[in-house]
C-alpha positions as CSV (number, residue, x, y, z in Angstrom):
1,M,0.1,-0.1,-0.1
2,I,0.9,3.6,-0.9
3,T,1.5,5.7,2.4
4,T,1.4,9.6,1.7
5,R,4.5,9.5,2.7
6,N,6.0,7.0,0.1
7,L,3.9,8.9,-2.5
8,L,5.9,12.4,-1.6
9,T,8.9,10.4,-1.7
10,L,8.3,9.1,-5.1
11,L,7.1,12.7,-6.4
12,V,9.9,14.9,-4.5
13,L,13.2,12.7,-5.0
14,P,13.0,13.2,-8.6
15,A,12.3,16.6,-9.2
16,V,15.1,17.3,-6.5
17,A,17.9,14.8,-8.5
18,L,16.7,16.5,-11.8
19,S,17.4,20.1,-10.3
20,L,20.9,19.0,-9.4
21,T,21.8,17.4,-12.3
22,G,20.3,19.8,-15.1
23,C,17.7,18.7,-18.0
24,G,19.8,15.6,-19.5
25,G,21.9,15.0,-16.9
26,E,24.8,16.6,-18.8
27,Q,27.5,19.1,-17.0
28,L,28.2,22.1,-18.8
29,P,32.0,22.2,-20.1
30,P,34.4,24.0,-17.9
31,G,34.1,27.8,-18.0
32,M,31.0,27.8,-20.2
33,P,28.0,30.0,-18.6
34,P,25.0,28.9,-18.3
35,P,22.7,29.3,-21.4
36,V,19.5,31.4,-21.7
37,P,16.5,30.4,-23.5
38,T,17.0,31.8,-26.7
39,E,14.6,31.5,-30.0
40,I,15.1,33.4,-33.5
41,V,12.3,34.6,-35.2
42,V,13.3,35.0,-38.9
43,I,11.3,37.3,-41.0
44,Q,11.9,37.4,-44.8
45,E,9.4,39.9,-47.1
46,G,7.4,40.0,-43.9
47,N,6.6,36.5,-44.0
48,P,8.3,33.6,-41.8
49,L,11.5,32.0,-43.2
50,E,11.0,28.1,-42.6
51,G,14.0,25.9,-43.1
52,A,16.8,28.3,-42.2
53,V,19.5,27.6,-40.3
54,V,20.5,30.0,-37.8
55,R,24.0,30.8,-36.3
56,L,24.8,32.8,-33.1
57,Q,28.4,33.9,-33.6
58,P,29.6,35.4,-30.2
59,A,30.9,39.2,-30.6
60,D,33.7,38.6,-28.1
61,N,35.2,35.6,-30.1
62,S,34.2,33.0,-27.7
63,P,33.2,29.1,-28.5
64,W,29.8,29.4,-27.5
65,T,28.0,29.4,-30.7
66,A,24.5,28.5,-30.6
67,V,22.2,26.9,-33.9
68,G,19.0,26.2,-34.6
69,R,16.7,25.6,-37.8
70,T,13.6,27.7,-38.3
71,D,10.6,25.9,-38.9
72,A,7.3,26.9,-40.5
73,S,6.7,29.8,-37.8
74,G,10.2,30.9,-38.9
75,R,10.9,30.3,-35.3
76,A,14.5,28.8,-34.2
77,I,15.1,27.5,-30.8
78,V,19.1,27.3,-30.4
79,Y,21.2,25.2,-29.1
80,T,25.2,25.9,-27.6
81,M,27.0,22.5,-28.9
82,D,24.2,20.9,-30.0
83,R,23.2,19.7,-27.1
84,F,22.7,22.9,-24.5
85,R,19.2,24.1,-25.3
86,G,19.7,28.3,-25.3
87,A,22.4,30.7,-25.8
88,V,25.4,31.9,-23.8
89,P,24.3,35.6,-22.3
90,G,26.3,38.3,-24.5
91,Q,26.5,40.0,-27.7
92,Y,26.3,38.0,-31.0
93,K,26.4,38.7,-34.7
94,V,23.3,36.2,-35.9
95,I,24.1,34.7,-39.3
96,V,21.3,33.1,-41.2
97,S,21.5,30.7,-44.4
98,K,19.1,28.7,-46.5
99,T,19.6,26.9,-49.6
100,E,17.9,25.0,-51.8
101,T,19.0,22.3,-54.6
102,E,16.7,21.5,-57.9
103,T,14.9,18.1,-58.0
104,L,15.0,15.6,-60.6
105,D,11.2,15.4,-62.5
106,P,9.9,12.0,-60.7
107,T,8.2,11.5,-64.1
108,L,10.9,11.0,-66.3
109,T,12.1,7.1,-67.4
110,P,15.5,5.8,-66.6
111,D,16.1,6.8,-70.5
112,E,15.3,10.2,-70.2
113,L,17.4,10.5,-66.9
114,R,20.3,9.2,-68.6
115,A,20.2,11.4,-71.2
116,R,19.5,14.4,-69.0
117,D,22.5,16.4,-67.6
118,T,22.4,15.2,-64.3
119,T,24.0,18.5,-62.6
120,L,21.3,20.2,-60.5
121,S,21.8,23.7,-59.7
122,S,21.9,25.1,-56.3
123,F,20.3,28.4,-54.8
124,F,20.6,30.6,-52.2
125,L,17.6,31.8,-50.7
126,V,19.2,34.3,-48.7
127,E,21.1,37.2,-49.2
128,E,24.7,36.4,-49.0
129,R,25.4,39.1,-46.7
130,F,23.8,37.4,-43.7
131,M,25.6,34.3,-44.2
132,S,29.1,35.5,-42.9
133,A,29.8,36.9,-39.3
134,S,31.7,39.7,-41.2
135,T,29.0,40.9,-43.5
136,T,25.7,40.6,-41.6
137,P,23.9,43.6,-40.2
138,L,22.5,41.8,-37.9
139,D,22.9,41.7,-33.9
140,I,21.6,40.4,-30.7
141,E,22.2,40.5,-27.1
142,V,21.6,37.1,-25.4
143,V,20.4,38.3,-21.6
144,R,18.3,36.8,-19.1
145,G,14.7,37.3,-18.9
146,T,14.7,38.1,-23.3
147,R,14.0,34.9,-24.9
148,T,12.7,35.9,-28.2
149,H,14.5,38.1,-30.9
150,A,13.6,38.6,-34.1
151,V,16.0,39.4,-37.4
152,D,14.8,40.4,-40.7
153,V,16.5,39.1,-44.0
154,G,15.1,41.4,-46.2
155,S,14.3,41.0,-50.1
156,A,13.4,36.6,-51.1
157,V,16.3,35.7,-53.5
158,R,16.9,33.0,-56.1
159,I,21.0,33.2,-56.3
160,L,22.2,30.9,-58.2
161,I,25.6,29.1,-56.3
162,D,28.4,28.8,-58.1
163,E,29.9,25.8,-57.8
164,R,33.0,26.3,-58.9
165,R,33.7,28.1,-55.3
């Protein structure tokens, strides 16, 4: 029979253990400040941009880069070191990229596929200036209490990626 005392022990003990170890039980690397839950909303031509990769590059060149991918609402939840949810407090350059590669027509026959040039073109769907820490005009400051930051990557583009780079 479960007594009130046993029930409290079953409920409280796991909560205490989780609070001591953190979510996932993984310790932060030496020198890494605790990350702050951070979301980036990416807008392009007034609409949410889905499928973009968002990288927060620390302005002070610390190693605590945070990365996420936008969903259908343009929202990216970022993770530091791919496993710690959020970003370390500080100043960041926001780097946004999205590419697209042509797909083959699924109605083509095997003979048509062999006869076709199989080189598929790829395109940037965000202006190149947003894809580098040295050229992006996007900056944010991650602080406790401010969870969501919105950035605008301007006009929609479709720029052929020169494969000779």
